[in-house]
C-alpha positions in Angstrom: 0.0 0.0 0.0 1.4 3.4 -1.0 1.2 6.7 0.7 -1.4 9.0 -0.9 -2.4 12.6 -0.8 -5.9 14.0 -1.0 -5.9 17.4 -2.7 -9.0 19.6 -2.9 -9.2 21.3 -6.3 -11.3 24.2 -7.7 -11.3 24.9 -11.4 -13.2 26.9 -14.0 -15.8 25.7 -16.4 -17.3 28.3 -18.6 -17.2 30.9 -15.8 -18.5 28.6 -13.1 -16.3 27.3 -10.3 -16.3 23.5 -10.0 -15.1 21.5 -7.0 -13.2 18.2 -6.9 -10.8 16.0 -5.0 -7.6 14.5 -6.4 -6.3 11.3 -4.8 -2.6 11.2 -5.7 -0.4 8.3 -4.7 3.2 9.0 -3.5 4.4 6.8 -6.4 1.8 7.1 -9.1 1.1 5.1 -12.2 0.6 6.8 -15.6 -3.0 5.8 -15.9 -5.6 7.7 -13.9 -9.3 7.5 -13.2 -11.7 10.5 -13.5 -15.0 9.7 -11.6 -18.1 11.5 -12.8 -21.1 11.8 -10.4 -24.5 10.7 -11.4 -27.4 13.2 -11.5 -30.1 13.5 -8.9 -29.4 14.2 -5.2 -25.8 13.0 -5.3 -22.4 14.6 -5.2 -18.8 13.4 -5.5 -18.9 11.2 -2.5 -21.3 8.8 -4.3 -24.0 6.5 -3.0 -22.9 4.7 0.1 -19.6 6.7 -0.2 -18.6 4.4 -3.1 -16.7 7.1 -4.9 -14.6 7.9 -1.8 -13.9 4.2 -1.1 -13.0 3.5 -4.7 -10.7 6.5 -4.9 -8.8 5.7 -1.7 -8.5 2.0 -2.7 -7.2 2.7 -6.1 -4.8 5.5 -4.9 -3.4 3.1 -2.3 -2.6 0.8 -5.2 -0.8 3.6 -7.1 -3.6 4.7 -9.3 -4.4 8.5 -9.3 -8.1 9.3 -9.1 -10.1 12.5 -9.3 -13.7 12.8 -8.4 -15.7 16.0 -8.9 -19.1 17.7 -9.1 -20.1 19.0 -12.5 -22.1 22.2 -12.8 -25.2 22.3 -10.6 -24.3 19.4 -8.4 -22.8 19.2 -4.9 -20.5 22.2 -4.2 -20.0 23.3 -7.8 -21.5 26.5 -9.2 -23.8 26.9 -12.1 -27.2 25.6 -13.1 -27.8 21.9 -13.3 -27.5 20.9 -17.0 -28.1 17.2 -16.8 -26.0 14.3 -18.0 -26.6 15.1 -21.7 -24.6 18.4 -21.5 -21.4 17.8 -19.5 -18.8 17.7 -22.2 -17.3 21.1 -21.1 -17.3 19.9 -17.5 -15.4 16.7 -18.4 -12.9 18.7 -20.4 -12.3 21.2 -17.6 -12.0 18.3 -15.0 -9.4 16.5 -17.2 -7.3 19.7 -17.4 -7.5 20.1 -13.6 -6.6 16.5 -13.1 -3.6 16.8 -15.4 -2.3 19.8 -13.5 -2.5 18.1 -10.1 -1.2 14.7 -11.4 1.2 15.5 -14.3 2.6 12.0 -14.3 -0.8 10.7 -15.7 -0.5 10.2 -19.4 -3.8 8.4 -20.1 -7.2 8.7 -18.5 -10.2 6.5 -17.8 -13.7 7.9 -17.4 -15.9 6.2 -14.9 -19.6 6.8 -14.3 -22.7 4.8 -13.2 -26.3 5.2 -14.3 -26.7 8.5 -16.3 -23.1 9.4 -15.6 -22.3 6.2 -17.5 -24.4 7.5 -20.3 -22.6 10.8 -20.3 -19.3 8.9 -20.5 -20.5 6.9 -23.6 -21.6 10.1 -25.3 -18.4 12.1 -24.7 -15.4 9.9 -24.2 -14.3 9.8 -27.8 -14.0 13.6 -27.8 -10.9 13.5 -25.6 -7.7 11.9 -27.2 -6.2 11.5 -23.7 -9.0 9.2 -22.7 -8.0 5.6 -23.4 -10.7 3.8 -21.3 -14.3 3.8 -20.2 -15.9 2.2 -17.2 -19.7 2.4 -17.2 -22.0 0.9 -14.7 -25.7 0.1 -15.5 -25.9 2.9 -18.1 -29.2 4.8 -18.4 -31.1 4.2 -21.7 -34.6 4.4 -20.2 -37.5 5.3 -22.4 -41.2 4.1 -22.5 -40.2 1.9 -25.4 -37.3 0.2 -23.7 -39.2 -0.1 -20.3 -42.2 -1.8 -21.9 -40.0 -4.2 -23.9 -38.0 -5.1 -20.7 -41.2 -5.8 -18.7 -42.6 -8.0 -21.4 -39.4 -9.9 -22.0 -38.2 -10.4 -18.4 -41.5 -10.4 -16.4 -44.5 -11.5 -18.4 -42.8 -14.2 -20.4 -41.6 -15.8 -17.1 -45.1 -15.7 -15.7 -46.3 -17.8 -18.7 -44.3 -20.7 -17.2 -45.6 -20.1 -13.7 -48.3 -22.6 -12.6 -49.7 -20.3 -9.9 -50.2 -17.6 -12.6 -52.4 -19.9 -14.6 -54.4 -21.1 -11.6 -55.1 -17.5 -10.6 -56.1 -16.7 -14.1 -58.5 -19.6 -14.3 -60.0 -18.7 -10.9 -60.5 -15.1 -12.1 -58.1 -14.0 -9.3 -55.9 -12.1 -11.8 -56.8 -9.2 -14.0 -54.9 -9.6 -17.3 -55.9 -6.3 -18.8 -52.9 -4.2 -17.4 -50.5 -6.9 -18.7 -52.2 -7.0 -22.1 -52.0 -3.2 -22.3 -48.2 -3.2 -21.7 -47.7 -6.1 -24.1 -49.8 -4.3 -26.7 -47.9 -1.0 -26.3 -44.6 -2.9 -26.6 -45.7 -4.6 -29.8 -46.9 -1.3 -31.3 -43.7 0.5 -30.4 -41.5 -2.2 -31.8 -43.6 -2.3 -35.0 -43.4 1.5 -35.3 -39.6 1.4 -34.9 -39.3 -1.3 -37.5 -41.3 0.7 -40.0 -39.3 3.8 -39.3 -42.2 5.6 -37.8 -40.1 6.7 -34.8 -36.8 6.9 -36.8 -34.6 9.9 -36.3 -31.6 11.3 -38.1 -28.8 10.0 -35.9 -26.1 12.4 -37.1 -28.5 15.3 -36.5 -29.2 13.9 -33.0 -25.5 13.7 -32.3 -24.4 17.1 -33.7 -27.2 19.2 -32.4 -27.7 20.5 -28.8 -28.1 18.2 -25.8 -31.9 18.4 -26.0 -31.7 15.9 -28.9 -32.4 12.2 -28.1 -29.6 10.9 -25.9 -29.7 7.2 -26.7 -28.5 7.5 -30.3 -25.9 10.0 -29.0 -24.7 7.3 -26.7 -24.5 4.8 -29.5 -22.7 7.1 -31.9 -20.3 8.2 -29.1 -19.5 4.6 -28.4 -19.0 3.8 -32.1 -16.4 6.5 -32.3 -14.4 5.3 -29.2 -11.3 3.2 -29.9 -10.1 2.6 -26.3 -10.9 -0.1 -23.8 -14.4 -0.6 -22.3 -15.4 -2.2 -19.0 -19.1 -2.6 -18.2 -20.2 -3.2 -14.6 -23.7 -4.7 -14.9 -26.1 -5.4 -12.0 -28.5 -8.4 -12.1 -31.2 -6.6 -10.1 -31.2 -3.5 -12.3 -34.1 -3.0 -14.7 -31.9 -0.6 -16.6 -29.4 -3.4 -17.4 -32.3 -5.4 -18.9 -33.4 -2.4 -20.9 -29.8 -1.9 -22.2 -29.4 -5.6 -23.1 -32.7 -5.6 -25.0 -31.7 -2.5 -26.8 -28.4 -4.1 -28.0 -30.1 -7.4 -28.8 -32.7 -5.8 -31.0 -30.7 -3.0 -32.8 -28.0 -4.0 -35.3 -26.6 -0.4 -35.0 -26.0 -0.9 -31.3 -24.4 -4.3 -31.9 -22.0 -2.6 -34.4 -21.2 0.1 -31.8 -20.3 -2.5 -29.2 -17.6 -3.8 -31.6 -16.0 -0.4 -31.9 -13.8 -0.3 -28.8 -10.5 -2.1 -29.0 -11.3 -4.3 -26.1 -14.7 -4.9 -24.3 -15.1 -6.6 -20.9 -18.4 -7.1 -19.2 -18.6 -8.0 -15.6 -22.0 -9.2 -14.4 -23.0 -8.9 -10.7 -26.2 -11.0 -10.3 -27.0 -9.8 -6.7 -26.2 -6.1 -7.2 -28.8 -3.4 -7.6 -28.7 -0.2 -9.7 -26.5 1.7 -7.3 -24.4 -1.1 -5.8 -25.9 -0.2 -2.5 -24.7 -3.3 -0.5 -21.3 -3.5 1.0 -20.6 -6.7 -0.9 -21.4 -5.0 -4.2 -19.3 -2.0 -3.5 -16.3 -4.2 -2.6 -16.8 -6.2 -5.8 -16.9 -3.0 -7.9 -13.7 -1.7 -6.3 -11.9 -5.0 -6.8 -12.9 -5.4 -10.4 -12.0 -1.8 -11.3 -8.7 -2.1 -9.5 -7.7 -5.2 -11.6 -9.0 -3.7 -14.8 -7.1 -0.4 -14.3 -3.9 -2.3 -14.0 -4.7 -4.5 -17.1 -7.8 -4.1 -19.2 -7.4 -7.7 -20.5 -7.0 -9.3 -17.1 -9.5 -12.1 -16.2 -12.2 -10.8 -13.9 -14.2 -14.0 -13.2 -12.8 -14.4 -9.7 -12.8 -10.8 -8.8 -15.3 -11.0 -5.9 -13.3 -10.5 -2.7 -13.7 -13.4 -0.2 -14.7 -10.9 2.5 -17.6 -9.6 0.4 -19.3 -12.9 -0.2 -22.4 -13.4 1.8 -22.3 -10.0 3.5 
């Protein structure tokens, strides 16, 4: 374990003052991690203090880390712009990180939920970024939600004996389920016919109010670094993401763009890795991957975390 220094930083982004913390090891490696906070009532500490625990653990292993609040979150100034409009914040944070840790030559962007979506949208813009870590990325829409419910809930119920007994005994009202299934079918048919098609390049190049899911896909398709995906088994967003990729050839092509893709599934984890066991596993997987993006991760669950 190496000595580390925790350095508060303030830096400018388009006239607003942003606040962050750099974790700098005494003997630092040349690959550092920039941690992006998710939206909502969060700040750079993270849910369950995950971002702090992660930063200290990685820094103790020689990996420099910076975590920060983008505009409108935590202690940073400015209006909240949402995850779709944080490119300037990321650029400013990377510059501040480089100033405080000049030994870092390549950077990895890490974010969960909508911060993971922001990373997928923007990572390709920064040549110094060689890696992405995204956790349970946000792709939510009425279409993806209905498709996920049909595929992962109602299909399972068709094989459930108790479901059929309740239906035959008139103890179950099928109308809400039929409504969801019907909406999902209509939405999928409309997409297939191009009724809901959009100009992807227009969506990408215009302002952040344009649809974010195609911007994520196009951003990923332009990224040529390494990608680690931390996916929770108890997150409906993961099911929505998987259904999106499974049913859209353009997304399947985008997933082939990075030079190396690793997916780590955590069956018992929820959307925010809220349990102590999940947080330990996230930290251990990311630590290994930061050292070697091609390292095997199948046995990455720490023994101390199992069953806690």
